[in-house]
FIKOLLUM-662797 format. One record per residue: z, y, x of N, C-alpha, C, O in turn. Coordinates in pm, 1 decimal. Layout:
BEGIN
((Z Y X) (Z Y X) (Z Y X) (Z Y X))
...
//
This chain:
BEGIN
((-4774.3 16033.4 417.5) (-4804.8 15989.3 553.3) (-4753.6 16093.4 648.5) (-4779.7 16212.0 628.4))
((-4682.6 16055.1 750.0) (-4629.5 16149.6 848.1) (-4740.3 16204.7 937.8) (-4845.8 16143.0 952.3))
((-4715.4 16320.7 997.4) (-4811.8 16379.7 1092.8) (-4820.4 16291.1 1215.8) (-4726.6 16217.7 1247.1))
((-4933.0 16298.0 1285.5) (-4955.4 16217.4 1405.0) (-5007.1 16302.4 1519.6) (-5058.8 16412.3 1499.2))
((-4992.3 16250.5 1638.8) (-5046.6 16313.3 1758.1) (-5194.2 16275.9 1768.5) (-5228.7 16158.8 1752.2))
((-5281.8 16372.2 1795.2) (-5425.7 16348.1 1801.1) (-5466.6 16242.8 1900.8) (-5565.1 16172.5 1878.1))
((-5394.4 16229.1 2011.0) (-5433.9 16130.2 2112.2) (-5418.2 15987.7 2060.3) (-5469.2 15894.1 2121.8))
((-5347.6 15969.3 1947.0) (-5331.8 15836.3 1890.7) (-5447.8 15795.5 1799.6) (-5451.4 15682.1 1752.0))
((-5541.3 15885.2 1774.9) (-5665.1 15850.9 1703.9) (-5761.0 15800.8 1811.9) (-5803.3 15878.8 1897.1))
((-5795.9 15672.8 1809.7) (-5873.8 15611.3 1915.2) (-6014.2 15577.8 1868.9) (-6034.0 15530.7 1756.9))
((-6112.8 15602.4 1956.2) (-6248.3 15559.2 1933.9) (-6282.2 15459.0 2043.5) (-6274.6 15489.2 2162.6))
((-6320.2 15338.0 1999.8) (-6342.9 15228.1 2095.7) (-6485.9 15179.6 2087.0) (-6551.8 15189.8 1983.5))
((-6531.0 15127.0 2197.7) (-6661.8 15059.3 2205.2) (-6636.8 14920.9 2260.2) (-6592.6 14904.6 2373.9))
((-6666.2 14819.1 2176.7) (-6641.8 14681.0 2218.3) (-6496.8 14654.2 2244.8) (-6465.8 14570.6 2329.7))
((-6404.9 14721.2 2176.1) (-6262.6 14698.9 2192.2) (-6197.4 14780.3 2301.5) (-6075.4 14775.6 2316.9))
((-6276.4 14855.7 2379.0) (-6225.0 14938.5 2488.7) (-6233.4 15084.0 2450.0) (-6337.9 15130.2 2404.2))
((-6123.0 15158.6 2468.1) (-6120.5 15298.9 2434.3) (-6226.3 15371.1 2517.3) (-6236.3 15349.0 2638.0))
((-6306.3 15458.5 2452.0) (-6407.3 15537.3 2522.7) (-6336.3 15626.5 2620.5) (-6249.4 15704.6 2581.8))
((-6371.3 15616.3 2745.6) (-6298.1 15679.7 2855.6) (-6285.1 15829.4 2843.1) (-6382.8 15900.1 2818.4))
((-6164.1 15876.4 2860.3) (-6128.8 16017.4 2879.3) (-6161.6 16109.8 2764.3) (-6179.5 16229.8 2784.8))
((-6169.9 16056.5 2643.9) (-6191.8 16143.0 2527.7) (-6061.4 16217.3 2499.7) (-5954.0 16157.5 2492.4))
((-6073.8 16350.1 2484.1) (-5953.5 16430.7 2454.2) (-5957.3 16486.1 2311.7) (-5854.8 16496.0 2244.3))
((-6075.7 16521.1 2268.6) (-6092.1 16577.3 2133.6) (-6196.1 16493.8 2057.2) (-6300.2 16456.9 2111.5))
((-6165.9 16465.7 1932.9) (-6260.0 16389.9 1851.9) (-6250.6 16440.5 1709.4) (-6144.5 16482.1 1662.8))
((-6364.6 16435.9 1640.8) (-6366.1 16473.1 1499.4) (-6460.8 16382.5 1426.4) (-6561.2 16337.7 1481.6))
((-6428.6 16355.5 1301.5) (-6509.8 16271.9 1215.2) (-6546.3 16350.1 1091.3) (-6463.1 16420.3 1033.9))
((-6669.3 16337.8 1051.0) (-6717.2 16399.4 929.0) (-6774.9 16288.2 842.2) (-6871.1 16222.4 881.8))
((-6717.6 16266.8 725.3) (-6759.9 16162.0 633.7) (-6826.9 16225.2 515.1) (-6774.4 16320.2 457.0))
((-6945.7 16172.6 477.1) (-7017.9 16236.5 367.1) (-7079.2 16129.9 275.0) (-7111.1 16018.7 316.9))
((-7093.6 16167.4 153.4) (-7164.9 16088.3 54.7) (-7260.1 16180.8 -19.6) (-7217.6 16274.3 -87.5))
((-7389.8 16153.6 -5.8) (-7492.4 16238.2 -66.3) (-7499.2 16210.4 -215.5) (-7518.9 16095.5 -255.0))
((-7483.4 16311.9 -299.5) (-7486.1 16288.9 -443.6) (-7629.5 16268.2 -495.4) (-7726.8 16313.6 -435.0))
((-7638.7 16198.5 -608.8) (-7767.2 16180.7 -677.2) (-7757.6 16257.9 -808.5) (-7675.5 16226.2 -894.5))
((-7839.7 16356.2 -822.4) (-7843.4 16442.5 -940.8) (-7919.3 16375.4 -1054.9) (-8038.7 16347.7 -1043.4))
((-7848.7 16349.6 -1165.2) (-7912.7 16284.2 -1282.3) (-7911.5 16377.2 -1405.8) (-7915.2 16332.0 -1520.2))
((-7906.1 16509.2 -1377.4) (-7900.4 16607.7 -1485.1) (-8028.5 16602.7 -1568.9) (-8139.1 16592.8 -1515.8))
((-8010.9 16609.5 -1698.3) (-8126.2 16617.8 -1789.2) (-8094.5 16720.3 -1898.3) (-7986.9 16780.2 -1898.7))
((-8189.1 16740.1 -1990.7) (-8167.2 16833.5 -2100.2) (-8047.6 16793.4 -2186.8) (-7988.0 16878.4 -2253.0))
((-8012.4 16665.3 -2186.8) (-7898.2 16619.2 -2265.2) (-7763.6 16671.6 -2214.7) (-7663.2 16663.1 -2285.4))
((-7761.3 16725.7 -2092.9) (-7636.1 16769.6 -2030.4) (-7603.9 16916.8 -2058.2) (-7511.1 16971.2 -1998.4))
((-7678.4 16981.8 -2147.7) (-7651.9 17118.4 -2194.1) (-7638.7 17216.0 -2078.6) (-7558.3 17308.9 -2086.7))
((-7714.7 17198.2 -1971.4) (-7712.1 17293.0 -1862.8) (-7606.6 17265.4 -1756.7) (-7598.4 17338.7 -1658.1))
((-7526.0 17162.0 -1774.4) (-7424.0 17128.0 -1675.2) (-7478.9 17017.7 -1583.2) (-7538.8 16920.6 -1629.6))
((-7457.5 17034.5 -1453.7) (-7503.7 16934.8 -1359.2) (-7425.8 16804.6 -1379.1) (-7304.3 16806.3 -1399.2))
((-7497.1 16692.1 -1373.2) (-7435.7 16559.6 -1382.7) (-7476.6 16479.1 -1260.3) (-7594.6 16471.3 -1226.1))
((-7378.3 16420.0 -1195.4) (-7404.3 16341.4 -1074.2) (-7371.5 16195.9 -1100.5) (-7273.8 16164.3 -1168.4))
((-7453.8 16107.6 -1046.3) (-7429.9 15965.2 -1051.7) (-7301.9 15935.2 -973.9) (-7278.1 15994.0 -868.4))
((-7219.0 15843.1 -1026.0) (-7090.5 15813.8 -962.1) (-7107.8 15751.6 -822.8) (-7020.4 15766.8 -737.4))
((-7218.8 15682.5 -799.3) (-7242.2 15618.7 -670.2) (-7319.7 15711.8 -578.3) (-7413.4 15778.1 -622.9))
((-7282.4 15718.1 -451.1) (-7352.1 15803.3 -354.9) (-7490.4 15745.2 -321.8) (-7508.9 15623.7 -315.6))
((-7586.8 15836.0 -300.8) (-7721.3 15793.6 -260.9) (-7723.5 15749.5 -116.1) (-7789.5 15651.4 -81.7))
((-7652.5 15820.6 -31.9) (-7643.6 15786.1 109.3) (-7506.6 15821.9 160.5) (-7458.1 15932.4 136.2))
((-7443.2 15730.3 230.9) (-7311.9 15755.1 294.6) (-7335.3 15766.0 445.0) (-7417.4 15694.6 502.6))
((-7260.2 15857.9 507.1) (-7279.0 15875.3 651.1) (-7149.2 15920.8 716.8) (-7062.4 15980.5 653.0))
((-7138.6 15891.5 843.1) (-7025.2 15937.5 924.2) (-7082.1 15994.5 1052.3) (-7161.1 15929.4 1120.6))
((-7042.0 16115.3 1084.4) (-7079.1 16179.5 1210.5) (-6951.3 16198.2 1291.0) (-6847.6 16237.2 1237.2))
((-6960.2 16169.8 1421.1) (-6845.2 16186.0 1509.4) (-6883.9 16279.6 1625.1) (-6997.0 16278.2 1673.6))
((-6788.1 16358.8 1666.3) (-6802.1 16441.7 1785.2) (-6688.6 16405.2 1881.2) (-6574.7 16385.5 1838.8))
((-6720.0 16396.5 2009.1) (-6617.8 16365.1 2108.0) (-6631.8 16461.9 2223.6) (-6741.8 16505.5 2257.5))
((-6517.3 16495.1 2284.1) (-6512.8 16580.5 2402.4) (-6408.1 16524.4 2496.6) (-6308.9 16465.8 2453.2))
((-6430.8 16542.7 2625.6) (-6330.6 16495.4 2719.9) (-6365.8 16524.0 2863.6) (-6455.4 16603.0 2893.2))
((-6294.6 16459.1 2951.2) (-6313.5 16472.9 3096.4) (-6397.4 16354.2 3143.0) (-6365.3 16239.9 3110.5))
((-6503.1 16379.0 3217.9) (-6590.8 16271.9 3266.0) (-6518.8 16191.1 3371.6) (-6491.3 16241.4 3480.4))
((-6487.4 16063.8 3340.1) (-6423.7 15974.5 3437.6) (-6510.7 15854.6 3472.4) (-6481.9 15781.5 3567.1))
((-6616.6 15834.9 3396.0) (-6711.6 15729.9 3427.5) (-6850.3 15775.1 3377.6) (-6864.0 15884.5 3322.9))
((-6950.2 15692.6 3396.2) (-7084.6 15731.8 3357.6) (-7140.7 15648.9 3243.8) (-7262.5 15641.6 3227.8))
((-7055.3 15586.2 3164.3) (-7100.8 15496.0 3058.6) (-7191.7 15569.1 2958.0) (-7301.6 15522.2 2928.4))
((-7145.3 15684.1 2905.7) (-7226.4 15755.6 2806.7) (-7352.0 15814.4 2872.2) (-7458.8 15813.8 2811.0))
((-7340.7 15865.2 2995.4) (-7457.3 15917.6 3065.6) (-7562.7 15809.9 3084.7) (-7681.5 15832.8 3061.8))
((-7518.2 15692.1 3127.1) (-7613.2 15579.4 3144.5) (-7678.2 15545.5 3012.8) (-7799.4 15524.3 3008.2))
((-7601.7 15539.8 2905.3) (-7659.7 15507.9 2774.6) (-7764.8 15611.3 2735.2) (-7868.6 15575.5 2679.7))
((-7739.0 15738.9 2763.3) (-7831.0 15845.1 2722.3) (-7953.9 15848.1 2810.6) (-8062.6 15873.8 2758.7))
((-7944.6 15823.6 2941.4) (-8054.0 15846.6 3032.7) (-8127.1 15720.8 3077.9) (-8232.5 15732.3 3140.4))
((-8076.4 15602.4 3049.5) (-8137.2 15480.4 3102.4) (-8265.4 15441.1 3037.1) (-8334.3 15352.6 3088.0))
((-8301.8 15501.8 2926.6) (-8422.0 15463.7 2857.8) (-8404.5 15347.8 2762.8) (-8498.9 15307.5 2694.9))
((-8282.3 15293.4 2757.6) (-8257.2 15182.1 2666.0) (-8215.8 15238.3 2530.4) (-8219.2 15359.3 2507.9))
((-8177.2 15149.3 2441.9) (-8140.3 15189.7 2306.8) (-8020.3 15283.7 2307.8) (-7927.2 15266.7 2386.5))
((-8024.0 15383.1 2219.5) (-7912.7 15475.4 2203.3) (-7820.0 15431.3 2090.0) (-7726.4 15502.6 2053.9))
((-7847.2 15312.6 2034.3) (-7762.4 15258.7 1930.8) (-7645.4 15185.6 1995.8) (-7662.8 15084.5 2063.7))
((-7525.5 15239.6 1973.0) (-7404.2 15178.8 2029.7) (-7342.9 15085.7 1923.0) (-7299.1 15132.2 1817.8))
((-7340.4 14960.1 1949.7) (-7288.5 14864.1 1853.6) (-7140.5 14840.9 1880.0) (-7090.5 14865.0 1989.9))
((-7072.2 14794.0 1777.4) (-6931.7 14758.1 1789.4) (-6842.5 14878.8 1823.2) (-6757.1 14871.4 1911.5))
((-6864.1 14989.8 1751.3) (-6779.2 15108.4 1763.1) (-6667.2 15095.9 1659.6) (-6691.4 15058.2 1544.9))
((-6545.4 15127.8 1701.2) (-6430.1 15119.5 1611.9) (-6349.8 15247.4 1624.8) (-6328.4 15298.1 1735.0))
((-6305.6 15299.1 1511.1) (-6212.1 15410.3 1507.1) (-6080.6 15356.7 1452.3) (-6076.8 15291.3 1348.1))
((-5972.0 15386.1 1525.3) (-5840.4 15339.4 1481.9) (-5749.6 15459.3 1462.2) (-5727.1 15538.0 1554.1))
((-5697.5 15471.9 1339.5) (-5601.9 15575.7 1306.8) (-5459.9 15528.5 1339.5) (-5432.8 15408.4 1339.4))
((-5369.1 15622.9 1367.6) (-5231.6 15585.6 1404.3) (-5160.1 15501.5 1298.8) (-5072.0 15422.4 1332.7))
((-5197.1 15517.7 1169.8) (-5129.1 15440.5 1065.4) (-5181.1 15298.4 1049.5) (-5129.0 15221.5 968.7))
((-5286.3 15262.6 1128.3) (-5341.2 15127.4 1120.4) (-5472.0 15116.1 1048.3) (-5532.7 15009.0 1049.0))
((-5520.1 15226.3 983.3) (-5652.2 15225.3 920.8) (-5757.5 15202.0 1031.1) (-5737.8 15240.3 1146.4))
((-5868.0 15139.3 993.4) (-5974.4 15114.1 1090.9) (-6112.5 15131.8 1029.7) (-6131.9 15108.9 910.3))
((-6206.5 15172.0 1110.9) (-6344.3 15189.7 1072.0) (-6430.9 15127.8 1181.0) (-6410.1 15156.4 1298.9))
((-6525.6 15045.2 1145.3) (-6611.2 14985.3 1245.6) (-6754.3 14981.5 1199.5) (-6782.6 14968.9 1080.4))
((-6846.9 14992.8 1297.1) (-6988.8 14987.4 1267.2) (-7070.6 15026.2 1390.1) (-7019.1 15034.6 1501.6))
((-7198.5 15049.3 1366.3) (-7289.7 15089.7 1472.6) (-7314.8 15239.3 1463.2) (-7326.2 15294.3 1353.7))
((-7323.3 15305.0 1578.7) (-7343.8 15450.5 1582.0) (-7451.1 15483.7 1683.8) (-7457.1 15423.8 1791.2))
((-7535.7 15579.6 1649.3) (-7643.2 15628.4 1735.7) (-7588.8 15743.0 1819.4) (-7533.3 15838.6 1765.2))
((-7604.3 15734.1 1952.6) (-7561.1 15841.7 2040.1) (-7665.9 15954.2 2030.9) (-7770.0 15949.9 2096.6))
((-7635.7 16053.0 1948.6) (-7729.9 16158.9 1914.4) (-7743.2 16262.3 2024.8) (-7853.1 16312.5 2048.2))
((-7635.5 16295.0 2092.5) (-7641.3 16395.3 2197.2) (-7527.6 16375.3 2297.9) (-7423.9 16316.5 2267.3))
((-7551.3 16426.4 2418.9) (-7449.1 16423.1 2520.7) (-7470.8 16544.4 2607.3) (-7582.9 16571.6 2650.2))
((-7364.5 16617.5 2633.3) (-7369.6 16733.2 2721.6) (-7255.8 16721.4 2824.4) (-7140.9 16693.0 2790.7))
((-7292.5 16744.1 2949.4) (-7190.1 16747.1 3055.4) (-7190.8 16884.3 3118.8) (-7296.2 16945.7 3135.4))
((-7073.4 16931.9 3154.1) (-7065.3 17061.3 3220.8) (-6956.4 17058.5 3326.2) (-6859.0 16984.1 3314.9))
((-6973.6 17138.7 3426.7) (-6876.9 17145.2 3534.6) (-6859.6 17286.8 3584.5) (-6947.5 17340.3 3652.0))
((-6749.3 17346.8 3552.6) (-6719.9 17481.5 3601.6) (-6666.0 17468.5 3744.5) (-6600.1 17370.1 3777.9))
((-6693.8 17566.0 3825.8) (-6643.4 17568.0 3961.4) (-6492.8 17551.8 3960.3) (-6422.6 17618.6 3884.4))
((-6443.1 17461.6 4045.9) (-6298.3 17441.7 4062.3) (-6232.8 17384.5 3936.6) (-6116.4 17413.5 3909.2))
((-6306.8 17303.0 3859.6) (-6251.0 17240.4 3738.0) (-6314.9 17102.0 3723.1) (-6412.6 17071.0 3791.2))
((-6261.3 17021.4 3636.6) (-6315.1 16887.3 3613.1) (-6448.6 16892.6 3540.1) (-6474.1 16985.5 3463.4))
((-6533.3 16793.8 3563.4) (-6657.3 16781.5 3487.0) (-6618.6 16729.8 3348.9) (-6543.9 16632.7 3337.0))
((-6668.6 16793.6 3246.7) (-6636.0 16755.4 3110.1) (-6762.3 16715.0 3034.0) (-6874.1 16741.6 3078.2))
((-6742.8 16651.0 2920.5) (-6854.9 16608.7 2837.8) (-6827.7 16636.9 2693.2) (-6712.3 16650.0 2652.3))
((-6933.2 16646.3 2614.9) (-6923.0 16646.5 2470.2) (-7043.6 16571.8 2418.2) (-7151.3 16575.5 2477.6))
((-7024.4 16503.4 2305.9) (-7131.3 16425.5 2251.2) (-7115.4 16405.8 2102.5) (-7009.3 16432.4 2046.0))
((-7221.0 16359.3 2039.7) (-7212.4 16331.1 1896.7) (-7276.9 16197.5 1867.2) (-7374.2 16156.4 1930.5))
((-7217.3 16129.7 1765.8) (-7264.4 15997.4 1723.8) (-7284.3 16001.2 1574.3) (-7210.2 16068.1 1502.2))
((-7385.4 15928.7 1527.6) (-7414.3 15920.9 1383.7) (-7416.2 15774.7 1342.0) (-7469.5 15689.1 1412.6))
((-7356.0 15747.2 1224.0) (-7352.9 15609.4 1176.8) (-7494.7 15558.4 1150.9) (-7583.4 15634.2 1111.9))
((-7513.6 15429.2 1173.4) (-7640.2 15362.6 1149.4) (-7611.8 15232.1 1079.0) (-7548.9 15143.1 1136.3))
((-7656.8 15219.3 956.8) (-7633.4 15098.8 882.2) (-7496.1 15100.5 815.9) (-7429.2 15203.6 809.5))
((-7456.4 14984.3 767.2) (-7325.6 14975.0 696.8) (-7213.5 14984.7 797.3) (-7225.2 14944.9 913.2))
((-7103.7 15040.0 747.5) (-6980.9 15040.3 824.4) (-6871.9 14983.4 737.8) (-6883.7 14979.7 615.3))
((-6763.7 14938.2 802.8) (-6653.1 14876.1 732.1) (-6526.9 14957.5 750.6) (-6488.6 14987.4 863.8))
((-6461.1 14994.2 640.8) (-6332.9 15061.0 647.8) (-6225.1 14962.5 607.4) (-6235.7 14897.5 503.5))
((-6121.9 14951.1 688.5) (-6011.3 14860.2 661.7) (-5880.5 14939.9 653.4) (-5828.7 14985.5 755.3))
((-5828.1 14956.3 532.9) (-5699.6 15030.7 521.5) (-5585.3 14953.5 586.1) (-5589.3 14830.9 596.0))
((-5482.1 15027.7 630.3) (-5367.0 14965.0 696.3) (-5301.4 14865.4 606.8) (-5202.8 14802.8 645.9))
//
């Protein structure tokens, strides 16, 4: 697979790119299930299937609208449905994500920026290119 430009990794909500995101990272995890017993002669044995799968996302960017701020402060649900991640090669990931945190900052004589984190909630679907 050839190298890609980071701006071509897109995070969308309802088919629309989340406004002004400049940096994004994804952390994918599968929690192991330990099935070690005396029969394993002291070596750890893990079940082939994960006990819990999760995806955590972090986003950073320039604040150009108040969509994430409204979601965080309005008192409504923090569960963002219909989130999609699109990789430059055509791979896709979609599911629901909980808006876990949002931070905005504004240095004097600079743009207001934000950073936030999202955690997967429920099943997600990965579609290879």
